[in-house]
C-alpha positions in Angstrom: 41.8 -31.9 -5.2 42.7 -30.0 -8.4 40.0 -31.8 -10.4 37.4 -30.9 -7.8 38.3 -27.2 -8.0 38.1 -27.3 -11.8 34.6 -28.8 -11.6 33.5 -26.1 -9.1 34.9 -23.3 -11.3 33.2 -24.7 -14.3 29.9 -24.7 -12.3 30.5 -21.1 -11.4 30.9 -20.2 -15.1 27.7 -22.0 -15.9 25.9 -20.1 -13.1 27.2 -16.8 -14.5 25.8 -17.6 -18.0 22.4 -19.0 -17.1 21.8 -17.1 -13.9 19.5 -14.6 -15.7 17.1 -17.5 -16.6 16.6 -18.3 -12.9 13.8 -17.1 -10.7 11.1 -17.0 -13.4 7.6 -16.3 -12.2 4.4 -15.1 -13.8 4.8 -11.6 -15.3 2.6 -8.5 -14.8 2.5 -6.2 -17.8 2.6 -2.4 -17.2 -0.1 -1.8 -19.8 -2.6 -4.0 -18.1 -1.9 -2.3 -14.8 -2.3 1.1 -16.3 -5.7 0.1 -17.8 -6.9 -1.2 -14.5 -5.7 2.0 -12.7 -7.6 4.2 -15.1 -10.8 2.2 -14.4 -10.5 1.7 -10.6 -8.2 4.3 -9.1 -10.2 6.3 -6.4 -8.4 9.6 -7.2 -9.3 9.4 -10.9 -12.9 8.3 -10.1 -13.3 11.2 -7.7 -11.9 13.7 -10.2 -14.3 12.4 -12.9 -17.3 12.7 -10.5 -16.3 16.4 -9.8 -16.1 17.1 -13.5 -19.5 15.6 -14.2 -21.0 17.4 -11.2 -19.7 20.7 -12.5 -21.2 19.9 -15.9 -24.6 19.4 -14.2 -24.4 23.0 -12.8 -24.3 24.7 -16.2 -28.0 24.5 -17.0 -28.9 25.4 -13.4 -27.1 28.7 -13.2 -28.2 29.7 -16.7 -31.9 29.2 -15.9 -34.3 31.9 -14.7 -35.2 31.9 -11.0 -38.3 30.0 -10.2 -41.5 32.0 -10.6 -43.7 32.8 -7.6 -47.5 32.0 -7.6 -49.5 33.6 -4.9 -53.2 33.1 -3.8 -54.9 35.8 -1.7 -58.1 37.3 -0.5 -59.0 41.0 0.2 -61.5 41.8 2.8 -63.0 45.2 3.8 -62.6 45.8 7.5 -62.1 43.3 10.3 -65.6 43.1 11.8 -67.2 41.0 9.1 -66.5 38.9 6.0 -67.3 41.2 3.0 -66.4 39.1 -0.1 -69.2 39.5 -2.6 -70.8 42.3 -0.7 -68.2 45.1 -0.9 -66.7 46.1 -4.3 -63.2 46.3 -2.7 -63.4 42.7 -1.5 -62.0 40.0 -3.8 -60.1 36.7 -4.2 -57.3 36.4 -6.7 -54.1 34.8 -7.9 -50.8 36.6 -8.7 -47.7 35.4 -10.6 -44.3 37.0 -10.3 -41.1 36.3 -12.3 -37.7 37.8 -11.4 -35.6 38.5 -14.5 -31.9 39.3 -14.1 -30.4 42.2 -16.0 -29.4 41.1 -19.5 -26.0 39.3 -19.6 -26.0 38.1 -16.0 -27.3 34.7 -16.7 -25.0 34.1 -19.7 -22.0 35.2 -17.5 -23.0 32.8 -14.8 -23.3 30.0 -17.4 -19.9 31.0 -18.8 -18.2 30.9 -15.4 -19.5 27.4 -14.6 -18.7 26.3 -18.2 -15.1 27.4 -17.8 -15.0 25.7 -14.4 -16.2 22.6 -16.1 -13.2 22.7 -18.5 -10.9 23.3 -15.5 -12.2 20.3 -13.8 -11.6 18.3 -17.0 -8.0 19.4 -17.0 -7.7 18.4 -13.3 -9.1 15.0 -14.2 -6.4 14.7 -16.9 -3.8 15.8 -14.3 -5.1 13.1 -12.0 -4.8 10.5 -14.7 -1.2 11.5 -15.6 -0.3 11.6 -12.0 -1.6 8.2 -11.2 0.0 6.7 -14.3 3.3 8.3 -13.4 3.1 7.0 -9.8 2.2 3.5 -11.1 5.1 3.5 -13.5 7.6 4.7 -10.9 6.4 2.0 -8.4 6.4 -0.6 -11.2 10.0 0.2 -12.3 11.0 0.2 -8.7 9.5 -3.3 -8.3 11.4 -4.4 -11.4 14.7 -3.2 -9.9 13.9 -5.1 -6.7 13.2 -8.3 -8.6 16.3 -7.8 -10.8 18.4 -7.1 -7.7 17.2 -10.2 -6.0 17.9 -12.2 -9.1 21.4 -10.8 -9.5 22.2 -11.2 -5.8 20.9 -14.7 -5.8 23.1 -15.6 -8.8 26.2 -14.1 -7.1 25.3 -15.7 -3.8 25.4 -19.1 -5.5 28.8 -18.2 -7.0 30.1 -17.0 -3.6 29.0 -20.2 -1.9 31.0 -22.2 -4.5 33.9 -19.9 -3.8 33.5 -20.6 -0.1 33.5 -24.4 -0.8 36.8 -24.0 -2.8 38.3 -22.0 0.1 37.3 -24.6 2.6 38.6 -27.4 0.4 42.0 -25.6 0.1 42.1 -24.8 3.8 41.4 -28.4 4.6 44.4 -29.6 2.7 46.7 -26.8 3.9 46.7 -24.9 0.6 44.6 -22.0 1.8 44.1 -19.8 4.8 41.2 -19.5 7.2 40.8 -15.8 6.4 39.6 -16.7 2.9 36.9 -19.0 4.2 35.7 -16.4 6.7 35.8 -13.6 4.1 33.6 -15.7 1.7 31.2 -16.5 4.5 30.9 -12.9 5.5 30.2 -11.8 1.9 27.5 -14.5 1.6 25.9 -13.2 4.8 26.0 -9.7 3.5 24.2 -10.8 0.3 21.6 -12.5 2.4 21.1 -9.3 4.4 20.7 -7.3 1.2 18.1 -9.8 -0.1 16.2 -9.5 3.1 16.0 -5.7 2.7 15.0 -6.1 -0.9 12.1 -8.4 0.1 10.9 -5.7 2.5 11.0 -3.1 -0.3 9.3 -5.5 -2.6 6.4 -5.8 -0.2 6.1 -2.0 0.2 6.1 -1.5 -3.6 3.5 -4.2 -4.1 1.3 -2.5 -1.5 1.8 0.9 -3.2 0.8 -0.6 -6.6 -2.2 -2.3 -5.1 -3.4 1.0 -3.5 -3.1 2.7 -6.9 -5.2 -0.1 -8.4 -7.7 0.0 -5.5 -6.8 -3.6 -4.7 -6.4 -5.2 -1.3 -2.9 -4.3 0.0 -1.7 -7.9 0.3 -2.9 -9.1 -3.1 0.0 -10.8 -4.8 1.6 -9.2 -7.9 3.5 -11.1 -10.6 7.0 -10.3 -11.7 7.3 -7.1 -13.8 8.2 -7.6 -17.5 11.8 -7.4 -18.5 12.6 -3.7 -18.9 14.0 -2.3 -22.1 15.3 1.2 -22.4 12.8 3.5 -24.0 13.6 5.6 -27.0 13.8 9.2 -26.0 15.1 11.8 -28.4 13.3 15.0 -27.5 15.3 18.1 -26.5 14.7 20.4 -23.6 13.3 23.2 -25.8 10.7 20.8 -27.3 9.7 19.5 -23.9 9.2 23.1 -22.6 7.0 23.9 -25.6 5.0 20.8 -25.1 4.5 21.6 -21.4 3.4 25.1 -22.1 0.9 23.8 -24.6 -0.5 20.6 -22.9 0.4 20.5 -19.2 -2.9 19.8 -17.4 -1.9 21.7 -14.4 -0.9 24.8 -16.5 -4.1 24.6 -18.5 -6.2 24.4 -15.3 -4.4 27.4 -14.0 -5.1 29.4 -17.2 -8.8 28.4 -17.0 -8.9 29.6 -13.4 -7.9 33.0 -14.8 -10.6 32.9 -17.4 -13.2 31.9 -14.8 -12.2 34.7 -12.4 -12.2 37.2 -15.3 -15.8 36.3 -16.1 -16.6 36.5 -12.4 -15.2 40.1 -12.3 -17.4 41.0 -15.3 -20.4 39.6 -13.4 -19.5 41.4 -10.2 -19.5 44.7 -12.2 -22.8 43.9 -13.7 -24.3 43.5 -10.3 -24.6 47.3 -10.2 -27.3 46.9 -12.9 -30.8 46.2 -11.5 -32.8 43.0 -11.9 -36.5 43.2 -12.8 -39.6 41.6 -11.5 -42.7 41.1 -13.6 -45.9 40.6 -11.7 -49.4 40.0 -13.0 -52.6 39.2 -11.1 -56.3 38.5 -11.6 -58.9 39.1 -8.9 -62.6 37.9 -8.7 -65.1 40.1 -6.8 -68.3 37.9 -7.2 -72.0 39.0 -7.0 -71.9 41.0 -10.2 -68.8 43.1 -9.5 -66.4 43.3 -12.3 -63.1 41.3 -12.1 -59.9 43.1 -11.7 -56.5 42.4 -13.2 -53.1 44.2 -12.8 -49.6 44.1 -14.1 -46.5 45.5 -12.4 -42.8 45.9 -13.2 -40.5 46.0 -10.2 -36.8 47.2 -10.3 -34.2 46.1 -7.8 -32.4 49.2 -6.5 -28.8 48.6 -5.5 -29.2 50.8 -2.5 -26.4 49.2 -0.4 -23.8 49.1 -3.1 -21.2 50.6 -0.7 -21.3 47.4 1.3 -22.3 44.8 -1.3 -21.5 45.4 -4.9 -18.4 47.5 -4.4 -16.8 44.8 -2.2 -18.0 42.2 -4.6 -15.9 43.8 -7.3 -13.0 44.1 -5.0 -13.2 40.4 -4.1 -13.4 39.4 -7.8 -10.4 41.6 -8.6 -8.3 40.0 -5.9 -9.4 36.5 -7.0 -8.4 37.3 -10.5 -4.9 38.6 -9.4 -4.5 35.5 -7.3 -5.3 33.3 -10.3 -2.7 35.1 -12.4 0.0 34.7 -9.8 -0.9 31.1 -9.4 -0.5 30.6 -13.1 2.9 32.1 -13.0 3.9 29.9 -10.0 2.6 26.8 -11.8 4.4 27.7 -15.0 7.7 28.1 -13.1 7.2 24.9 -11.3 6.3 23.0 -14.5 9.4 24.3 -16.4 11.6 23.6 -13.4 10.4 20.0 -13.2 10.8 19.5 -17.0 14.4 20.6 -16.7 15.0 18.6 -13.5 13.6 15.3 -14.9 15.3 15.9 -18.3 18.7 16.2 -16.6 18.1 13.1 -14.6 17.1 11.2 -17.8 20.1 12.5 -19.8 22.5 11.6 -17.0 21.1 8.1 -16.5 21.2 7.5 -20.2 24.9 8.3 -20.3 25.6 6.0 -17.4 23.5 3.2 -18.9 25.7 3.3 -22.0 28.9 3.5 -19.9 27.9 0.5 -17.8 26.6 -1.7 -20.7 29.3 -1.0 -23.2 32.4 -0.4 -21.0 32.4 -1.1 -17.3 30.4 -4.3 -17.1 32.1 -6.1 -20.0 35.5 -5.1 -18.6 34.5 -6.3 -15.1 33.2 -9.6 -16.5 36.6 -10.1 -18.4 38.4 -9.2 -15.2 36.4 -11.8 -13.2 37.0 -14.5 -15.9 40.7 -13.7 -15.8 40.7 -13.9 -12.0 38.9 -17.3 -12.1 41.5 -18.6 -14.6 44.4 -17.2 -12.6 43.0 -18.6 -9.3 42.7 -22.0 -10.9 46.5 -22.1 -11.6 47.5 -20.4 -8.4 48.5 -17.0 -9.9 45.6 -15.0 -8.2 44.8 -15.1 -4.5 41.3 -15.7 -3.2 40.8 -12.1 -2.0 41.4 -10.8 -5.5 38.9 -13.3 -7.0 36.3 -12.3 -4.4 36.8 -8.6 -5.0 36.3 -9.1 -8.7 33.1 -10.9 -8.1 31.7 -8.2 -5.7 32.8 -5.5 -8.1 30.9 -7.1 -11.0 27.8 -7.5 -8.8 27.8 -3.9 -7.8 28.2 -2.8 -11.4 25.4 -5.0 -12.6 23.1 -3.5 -9.9 24.2 0.0 -10.8 23.3 -0.6 -14.4 19.8 -1.6 -13.5 19.5 1.2 -11.0 20.3 3.7 -13.8 18.0 2.0 -16.2 15.2 2.3 -13.7 16.1 5.9 -12.9 16.0 6.7 -16.6 12.5 5.2 -17.0 11.2 6.9 -13.8 12.4 10.3 -15.1 10.5 9.8 -18.4 7.4 8.8 -16.5 7.6 12.0 -14.4 8.3 14.0 -17.5 5.1 12.7 -19.1 3.2 13.7 -16.0 4.5 17.2 -16.1 4.2 17.7 -19.9 0.8 16.0 -20.1 1.7 14.0 -23.2 3.6 10.9 -24.4 7.3 11.7 -25.0 8.5 8.1 -25.8 9.0 7.0 -29.4 7.8 3.6 -30.5 
């Protein structure tokens, strides 16, 4: 009996050592997924199309209005056709071109040009947002895989513990409660594994959606996650965000666009011009006639049109300024929020990896040795194992929380913050 228990305990130690090498499947690199998302993600593609569509508007709004070409005939009276018989009868052609007041076309081009730059920043925001969402889902998937691996390893150990308890109970050296407790813990681990499998399916579907893949397309196992090097302070991150945040830059460009729109609205008080030239043929020896006219558009209804156009532009400009301040506050809040999460997770990672987990491992090894010689009861041994399991999962949970916070920081800041 003693020899059998020693063999089982030796097997448990082996499982603890080599457990991390189990459950190996094909890996899926984060860089390859990011590259695929940048090429195929519908949100990014739609933002890129909007940017290009806005670019195509610049030459349109900067061009003169299309000219008018008119053909006509002039007849004297209604009772007969007098062309060629009456000197006032003629046939001719007239061309007209409307010319906006100087500065209007350039302002319209400037407005759309600024909007083009704003759409470009919105495209950058979409890219950073998709990459951030992909990283968060990928790190979550890593945690699920790692949790399944750790739980599977500990489930194997628990099943060996249950065998020991059953063997001892069979020969009268143990109690039935130990057997039942071990079986209950095994069932709990199976339940946790089932929940993790469900979460795994959800995260895989989320990643596939970001990649524009079918939702049920299988994904490989994420690469082993190593803690990123992050050494930037809060002040530096705030400065980076104010300089390069796509959302903030887009909000500033909205101010510039509406400022130019206000200048254009004020210029609408100035009249546009119409140049008109015509040539008329009178036939039968009568001399041809030509004419040239300059027309001026009179802003007669400025009280209902131009005045309210200026008011609308002023309100849009004020709205853009308030939106910039709101966006700025939101960006700086998120920088601080994600920074605190990253700092807290970093401290806990160090605590678990250098203190708690090594101590819990030693405690479990000591409990195994004590149980072998009868100095430690089964419940203590079981509690030590469950404690180590929970600490291992907490370590990976904090590691993933740290990486997720960095991914969200990069989205807000609009730049890489990790050192390589």
